[in-house]
C-alpha positions as CSV (number, residue, x, y, z in Angstrom):
1,M,-0.2,-0.3,0.1
2,L,3.4,2.1,0.5
3,N,4.4,1.8,-2.5
4,D,0.9,2.5,-4.1
5,T,1.1,5.6,-2.5
6,F,4.0,6.7,-3.3
7,K,3.4,5.5,-6.9
8,E,-0.3,7.8,-6.8
9,L,2.5,10.8,-5.7
10,L,4.9,10.3,-8.2
11,D,1.7,10.2,-11.1
12,V,0.1,13.6,-9.8
13,L,3.8,15.0,-9.7
14,S,5.0,14.1,-12.7
15,K,1.5,15.4,-14.7
16,S,1.5,18.6,-12.6
17,N,5.4,19.3,-14.3
18,N,3.9,19.0,-17.0
19,G,1.1,21.2,-16.6
20,D,-2.0,19.2,-16.4
21,P,-4.3,21.4,-15.0
22,K,-6.0,18.4,-12.9
23,A,-2.9,17.0,-11.8
24,L,-1.9,21.3,-9.9
25,S,-5.2,21.1,-8.6
26,S,-4.6,17.0,-7.5
27,L,-1.2,18.2,-5.5
28,G,-2.7,21.8,-4.7
29,L,-5.5,20.0,-2.7
30,M,-2.8,17.6,-0.7
31,C,-0.5,21.1,0.1
32,E,-4.3,22.1,0.8
33,K,-5.3,19.2,3.4
34,G,-1.6,17.8,4.3
35,K,-2.6,14.7,2.3
36,L,1.0,12.6,1.3
37,V,2.8,15.9,1.7
38,E,3.1,18.7,4.5
39,Q,0.2,20.5,5.1
40,D,1.3,24.3,3.4
41,Y,-2.0,26.3,2.4
42,K,0.7,29.1,0.5
43,E,1.4,26.7,-1.7
44,A,-1.3,24.8,-2.4
45,I,-2.8,28.4,-3.4
46,R,0.2,28.7,-5.6
47,L,-0.7,25.5,-7.5
48,Y,-4.5,26.0,-7.6
49,K,-4.0,29.8,-9.3
50,L,-2.0,27.7,-12.1
51,A,-5.0,25.6,-12.7
52,A,-7.7,27.9,-12.1
53,D,-5.7,29.5,-14.7
54,K,-6.1,27.0,-17.0
55,G,-9.5,27.0,-16.6
56,L,-10.2,23.9,-14.2
57,P,-13.8,24.5,-12.0
58,D,-13.0,22.4,-9.1
59,A,-9.0,24.3,-9.1
60,Q,-10.9,28.2,-8.9
61,N,-13.9,26.5,-7.2
62,N,-11.0,25.1,-4.3
63,L,-9.4,28.5,-5.0
64,G,-12.1,30.3,-4.0
65,L,-12.9,28.6,-0.7
66,M,-9.4,29.5,0.0
67,Y,-9.6,33.0,-0.3
68,A,-13.6,32.8,1.3
69,R,-12.0,31.6,4.9
70,G,-8.9,33.5,4.2
71,K,-6.5,30.5,5.0
72,G,-2.7,31.3,3.2
73,V,-4.0,34.2,1.6
74,E,-5.7,37.8,3.4
75,Q,-9.5,37.2,3.1
76,N,-11.5,38.3,0.2
77,N,-15.2,37.4,-0.1
78,K,-15.1,39.5,-3.8
79,E,-12.5,37.4,-4.9
80,A,-14.2,34.2,-3.7
81,L,-17.3,35.6,-5.3
82,E,-15.4,35.6,-8.5
83,L,-13.7,32.2,-8.6
84,F,-17.1,30.4,-7.6
85,R,-18.7,31.9,-10.1
86,L,-16.0,31.4,-13.0
87,A,-16.6,27.4,-11.2
88,A,-20.4,27.4,-11.0
89,G,-20.0,28.4,-14.6
90,Q,-18.6,25.8,-15.9
91,G,-21.5,23.2,-14.0
92,N,-19.3,22.9,-10.8
93,A,-22.5,22.1,-7.8
94,S,-19.6,22.6,-5.5
95,A,-19.5,25.7,-6.4
96,S,-22.7,27.0,-7.0
97,A,-23.7,25.8,-3.5
98,N,-20.7,27.9,-2.0
99,L,-22.6,31.4,-4.7
100,G,-25.3,30.5,-3.1
101,F,-23.6,30.1,0.4
102,M,-22.6,33.7,-0.6
103,Y,-25.5,35.3,-1.4
104,E,-27.5,33.8,1.3
105,N,-25.6,35.3,3.8
106,G,-24.2,38.3,1.9
107,N,-20.7,37.7,2.2
108,G,-19.1,39.8,-0.2
109,V,-22.3,40.3,-2.2
110,E,-25.7,41.9,-1.3
111,R,-27.9,39.8,0.5
112,D,-30.4,37.8,-2.0
113,Y,-31.9,34.7,-0.7
114,K,-33.8,34.4,-3.6
115,E,-30.2,34.3,-6.0
116,A,-29.5,32.0,-3.1
117,V,-32.4,29.7,-3.4
118,R,-31.4,29.6,-7.7
119,L,-27.6,28.3,-6.5
120,Y,-28.6,25.6,-4.1
121,K,-31.6,24.1,-6.3
122,I,-29.3,24.3,-9.4
123,A,-27.0,22.0,-7.2
124,A,-29.0,20.0,-5.6
125,D,-30.3,18.7,-8.6
126,Q,-26.7,17.5,-9.4
127,K,-27.3,15.5,-6.3
128,L,-25.3,17.2,-4.6
129,T,-25.6,16.4,-0.8
130,R,-24.6,20.4,1.4
131,A,-27.2,21.6,-1.3
132,Q,-30.1,19.8,-0.5
133,S,-29.1,20.1,2.8
134,C,-29.1,24.2,2.2
135,L,-32.0,24.1,-0.2
136,G,-34.3,22.2,2.9
137,R,-33.6,24.7,5.6
138,M,-34.8,27.7,2.8
139,Y,-37.4,26.1,2.7
140,F,-38.3,25.4,6.4
141,E,-37.1,29.1,7.1
142,G,-39.8,30.6,4.4
143,K,-36.5,32.2,3.3
144,G,-36.4,33.5,-1.1
145,V,-38.9,30.6,-0.9
146,M,-42.5,30.1,0.3
147,R,-42.6,28.0,2.9
148,D,-42.4,24.6,2.5
149,Y,-42.3,21.9,5.4
150,K,-43.3,19.2,3.3
151,E,-40.3,20.2,0.7
152,A,-38.2,21.4,3.4
153,A,-38.3,17.3,4.9
154,R,-38.1,15.9,1.4
155,L,-34.4,17.8,0.8
156,C,-33.5,17.2,4.4
157,D,-33.9,13.4,3.9
158,L,-32.1,13.5,0.5
159,A,-29.3,14.7,2.6
160,A,-29.7,13.2,5.3
161,N,-29.5,9.8,3.8
162,G,-26.2,11.1,2.2
163,N,-24.6,11.4,5.9
164,D,-25.4,16.1,6.2
165,V,-25.0,16.3,9.4
166,R,-26.9,19.4,9.6
167,A,-29.6,17.7,7.6
168,Q,-29.9,14.9,10.2
169,A,-30.5,17.8,12.7
170,L,-32.9,19.8,11.1
171,L,-35.1,16.9,9.9
172,G,-35.3,15.7,13.5
173,F,-36.6,18.5,14.5
174,M,-39.2,18.6,11.8
175,Y,-40.3,15.1,12.9
176,A,-40.1,15.9,17.3
177,W,-42.8,18.6,16.1
178,G,-44.4,17.3,13.2
179,K,-44.0,19.4,11.3
180,G,-43.8,18.8,7.5
181,V,-43.9,14.9,8.7
182,D,-46.1,13.3,11.2
183,Q,-44.5,13.7,14.6
184,N,-42.5,10.9,15.6
185,Y,-40.2,10.9,18.4
186,D,-38.8,7.9,17.5
187,E,-37.0,8.9,14.2
188,A,-36.8,12.6,16.4
189,V,-33.8,11.5,18.5
190,K,-33.0,8.7,15.7
191,L,-31.9,11.7,13.8
192,Y,-30.2,13.4,16.6
193,R,-28.6,10.9,17.8
194,L,-26.9,10.2,14.4
195,A,-26.0,14.4,14.1
196,A,-24.9,14.9,17.5
197,D,-22.4,11.6,18.1
198,Q,-20.7,13.5,15.4
199,G,-20.4,17.1,17.2
200,N,-23.7,19.0,15.6
201,A,-24.5,21.1,18.5
202,D,-28.2,21.9,17.4
203,A,-28.4,17.7,18.0
204,Q,-27.2,17.7,20.4
205,A,-29.5,20.7,22.5
206,N,-32.5,18.7,21.0
207,L,-31.9,15.7,21.6
208,G,-30.9,17.5,25.6
209,F,-34.5,18.7,25.5
210,M,-35.7,15.6,24.6
211,Y,-34.7,13.7,27.4
212,A,-35.2,16.1,29.6
213,R,-39.0,16.0,28.7
214,G,-38.7,11.7,28.3
215,S,-40.1,12.3,24.9
216,G,-38.9,9.2,22.6
217,V,-36.8,8.5,25.5
218,E,-36.9,7.7,29.0
219,Q,-36.5,10.6,31.1
220,D,-32.6,11.3,32.3
221,H,-32.2,14.9,33.3
222,K,-28.4,13.7,33.9
223,E,-28.6,12.5,29.8
224,A,-29.7,16.1,29.5
225,V,-27.1,18.1,31.2
226,R,-24.4,16.1,29.6
227,L,-25.6,17.1,26.0
228,Y,-26.4,20.4,26.7
229,K,-22.7,20.8,28.5
230,L,-21.6,19.3,24.7
231,A,-23.6,22.3,22.6
232,A,-23.0,25.0,25.0
233,D,-18.9,24.3,25.0
234,Q,-19.7,24.8,21.1
235,G,-21.9,28.1,21.7
236,N,-25.2,26.7,21.0
237,A,-27.4,30.2,22.5
238,R,-30.3,26.6,23.4
239,A,-28.1,24.6,24.7
240,Q,-26.9,27.4,27.1
241,A,-30.3,29.0,27.9
242,N,-31.8,25.1,29.0
243,L,-28.9,23.9,30.9
244,G,-29.6,27.5,32.8
245,Y,-32.5,26.5,33.4
246,M,-31.3,23.4,35.3
247,Y,-28.9,24.9,37.3
248,F,-31.3,27.3,38.6
249,E,-33.9,24.3,39.5
250,G,-31.4,21.3,39.9
251,K,-32.5,18.9,37.4
252,G,-29.6,16.3,36.2
253,V,-27.2,18.9,38.3
254,E,-26.4,20.6,41.7
255,Q,-28.3,23.8,41.9
256,D,-25.9,26.6,41.3
257,L,-27.7,30.2,40.9
258,R,-25.0,31.6,39.6
259,E,-24.0,29.3,37.1
260,A,-28.0,29.3,35.8
261,V,-27.7,33.1,35.0
262,R,-23.9,33.2,33.9
263,L,-25.3,30.5,31.2
264,Y,-28.3,32.7,30.7
265,K,-26.8,35.5,30.1
266,L,-24.6,33.8,27.5
267,A,-27.2,32.9,25.1
268,A,-29.0,35.7,26.2
269,D,-26.1,38.2,24.9
270,Q,-26.0,36.4,21.7
271,G,-29.9,37.2,20.9
272,D,-31.6,33.6,21.6
273,A,-35.0,35.4,22.3
274,I,-36.1,33.0,25.1
275,A,-32.8,33.5,26.8
276,Q,-33.7,36.9,26.8
277,T,-37.0,36.6,27.8
278,D,-36.5,33.6,30.9
279,L,-34.0,36.0,31.6
280,G,-35.8,39.3,32.0
281,Y,-38.7,37.3,34.2
282,R,-35.6,36.8,36.5
283,Y,-34.6,40.1,36.6
284,E,-38.3,40.9,37.3
285,K,-39.7,38.6,40.0
286,G,-35.7,38.5,41.8
287,I,-35.5,34.9,40.9
288,G,-31.7,33.7,41.1
289,V,-30.5,37.4,40.7
290,D,-31.3,40.5,42.4
291,Q,-34.8,42.4,41.1
292,D,-34.2,44.7,38.2
293,Y,-37.1,46.3,36.8
294,G,-34.7,48.4,34.1
295,E,-32.9,44.6,33.2
296,A,-35.5,42.9,32.9
297,F,-37.2,45.7,30.7
298,R,-34.2,45.7,28.6
299,L,-34.1,41.9,28.1
300,Y,-38.3,41.8,27.3
301,R,-37.6,44.2,25.0
302,L,-34.5,43.1,23.4
303,A,-36.8,39.8,23.0
304,A,-39.8,41.7,21.6
305,E,-38.1,43.1,19.1
306,Q,-37.4,40.1,17.4
307,G,-41.0,38.7,17.4
308,N,-41.2,37.0,20.7
309,A,-44.7,36.9,21.6
310,I,-44.5,36.4,25.6
311,A,-41.6,39.0,25.6
312,Q,-43.6,41.5,23.2
313,Y,-46.5,40.9,26.4
314,K,-44.4,41.3,29.3
315,T,-42.6,44.3,27.8
316,G,-46.5,46.1,27.5
317,Q,-46.9,44.6,30.7
318,M,-43.8,47.0,32.1
319,Y,-45.7,50.5,30.4
320,D,-49.1,49.4,31.7
321,V,-48.2,48.2,35.2
322,I,-44.3,48.0,36.1
323,L,-42.8,51.2,34.8
324,F,-43.3,53.9,37.4
325,E,-43.7,57.0,34.2
326,K,-46.9,54.6,32.4
327,N,-47.5,54.5,28.7
328,Y,-50.6,52.9,27.9
329,A,-50.5,53.8,24.0
330,E,-46.8,52.1,24.1
331,A,-48.4,49.6,26.1
332,A,-51.6,49.0,23.5
333,K,-48.7,48.7,21.0
334,W,-46.6,45.6,22.8
335,Y,-50.1,44.1,23.7
336,D,-51.3,44.3,20.3
337,L,-48.2,42.3,18.8
338,A,-48.8,39.3,20.7
339,A,-52.6,39.0,20.9
340,K,-51.9,38.7,16.7
341,Q,-49.7,36.1,18.1
342,N,-52.7,35.0,20.1
343,E,-50.7,35.3,23.6
344,S,-53.7,35.7,25.4
345,Q,-52.9,37.3,28.5
346,A,-51.9,40.3,25.7
347,Q,-54.9,39.5,24.1
348,F,-57.0,40.7,27.8
349,R,-54.9,42.8,28.6
350,L,-55.6,44.7,25.3
351,G,-59.2,44.1,25.7
352,K,-59.6,45.7,28.8
353,F,-57.7,48.6,27.5
354,Y,-60.4,48.8,24.8
355,K,-63.3,48.3,26.9
356,E,-62.4,50.7,29.4
357,G,-60.5,53.7,27.6
358,R,-56.8,54.5,28.0
359,P,-55.2,57.5,28.0
360,G,-53.8,57.4,24.4
361,V,-55.9,54.2,24.2
362,T,-59.6,55.2,22.8
363,K,-62.2,53.0,24.3
364,N,-63.5,50.3,21.5
365,P,-66.1,47.9,22.7
366,M,-66.1,46.0,19.7
367,K,-62.3,45.1,19.1
368,A,-62.6,44.6,23.3
369,K,-65.2,42.3,22.9
370,V,-63.5,40.0,20.1
371,L,-60.4,40.0,22.2
372,L,-62.4,39.4,25.5
373,E,-63.5,36.0,23.6
374,S,-60.4,35.3,22.1
375,A,-58.3,35.3,25.6
376,A,-61.5,34.0,27.3
377,R,-61.5,30.7,25.4
378,T,-58.5,28.9,28.3
379,Y,-61.1,29.7,30.9
380,E,-61.2,26.1,32.3
381,T,-57.5,26.4,32.9
382,D,-55.9,30.4,33.3
383,A,-56.5,32.7,35.5
384,H,-56.5,35.4,33.4
385,A,-59.2,33.9,30.8
386,L,-61.5,33.4,33.6
387,E,-60.7,37.4,33.7
388,A,-61.6,38.0,30.6
389,L,-65.1,36.3,31.2
390,F,-66.0,38.5,33.7
391,E,-65.2,41.3,32.2
392,L,-67.2,39.8,29.0
393,G,-70.5,39.6,31.5
394,E,-70.1,43.0,32.7
395,M,-70.3,44.1,28.7
396,Y,-73.4,42.0,28.7
397,E,-74.8,43.8,32.1
398,E,-74.3,47.0,30.7
399,G,-75.0,46.9,27.2
400,L,-71.3,48.1,26.3
401,G,-71.5,47.9,22.4
402,M,-73.6,45.4,21.5
403,E,-77.4,44.7,22.8
404,R,-77.7,44.0,27.1
405,N,-78.4,40.4,27.9
406,M,-78.8,39.6,31.3
407,A,-78.8,35.8,31.0
408,L,-75.6,35.5,28.6
409,A,-74.4,37.9,31.9
410,Y,-75.0,35.9,34.6
411,K,-74.7,32.7,33.0
412,Y,-70.7,34.0,32.2
413,Y,-70.2,35.3,35.7
414,A,-71.5,31.4,37.1
415,V,-69.0,30.3,34.9
416,A,-66.0,32.0,36.3
417,A,-67.7,31.7,40.1
418,K,-67.5,28.2,39.5
419,R,-64.1,28.4,38.6
420,G,-62.9,30.2,42.2
421,H,-63.4,34.1,40.2
422,L,-64.4,36.3,43.2
423,R,-65.6,39.0,41.5
424,A,-67.5,36.8,40.0
425,T,-69.2,35.4,43.6
426,K,-69.8,38.7,44.5
427,K,-72.3,39.5,41.4
428,I,-73.8,36.7,41.8
429,E,-74.4,37.3,45.8
430,G,-77.9,38.8,46.9
431,Q,-79.4,37.4,44.1
432,P,-82.8,35.5,44.1
433,F,-79.8,32.9,42.6
434,K,-77.6,30.7,42.9
435,I,-74.4,29.4,40.4
436,S,-75.9,25.9,40.8
437,E,-79.0,27.3,39.0
438,I,-78.0,29.8,36.8
439,L,-75.5,26.7,35.1
440,E,-78.3,24.2,35.1
441,L,-80.5,26.6,33.2
442,A,-77.6,27.7,30.9
443,G,-75.2,25.0,31.2
444,D,-71.5,24.7,32.2
445,S,-69.3,25.5,29.1
446,I,-68.7,28.4,26.8
447,S,-67.7,28.5,23.3
448,F,-66.5,31.7,21.3
449,P,-66.3,32.3,17.7
450,K,-62.9,31.7,16.3
């Protein structure tokens, strides 16, 4: 085998000395990877250039990667782009995928998701696994193309079978949450494990979450912590936040509030909206940290601006209830954003605003009714939904923006009172009928229009 290896090297050297572009490129690759020869990026670049100047697309693509990564040469996205274009123009699938990546991320060129998708498709049609994975992710995220979970799953399945770890991790996520495929925890765990064993941080974090919940595997907090640590050490923000939670709660690890806060901060500083929201809540309530409304507000606002519905509600609540200087118009703005994402607590608070009016917020009974009905849908489990039922009862009792309906008003009061709502109970006290009698006549369930 050693003789065969030297024969291979000698053959490449001989052909490269004769100026054969494929041999020059092969020898360049050997120098880049340190295969059969000492690793030497500068020599690799010299050889790639010789082959690229002769029009060899593989060499153009490889030289483009050296410029894109700054290996053996000063990093230069513009030069990389030009080389990728030359190679892609000759049908080189890897160059098309690399060019797509440049457009997706705005490296050396204005970001253009549609152009990235077009280029990924060219490479994926040539069965390049990496391109199938990238294109699947674009369909999953709806970048440059209409979001299509089924197409994302199809492409990721092709790439996962080609052992693309990112495709395995994403397809595992789709199985875990039933996006584009039937929910299947066993399949999710299998795919996560394949990618996690190859060091993929997303898969490690998600597999840890499966162990923490006991989904598709027996619940094991220690294994969850082990996996979170592997991903957190790679800088994975979601793993850092989840590991922080485990330290806060003492699950699978000895409770350590300082370590929990440190991990949450690492995730929040990376822009993880869930971490920002969770850490904001702890600052608001003084859980594991000194109470600090200013820091809570800062974190909520960061997450709210990323579209996190809970953070949008909490930001609105800060303006509405907690901050010394109230700003109801600003509160209404954030409540409205959260309400449009079906955050029921925000629907309730905004519904009250429209029912009663606030400085900067005009009364609007019709809007109030719609929002309060949306908030009240979970009346069997949520306290704020009972509050919404009570507010709706008052609107029907007073004929506020609707025809007065005492029967419906008292039914709402009775349903809320039965579940422990004190103000609703007081509405019925002193009346010539009991809660049970109202519910016997009117029924014990409520449905609202969607």
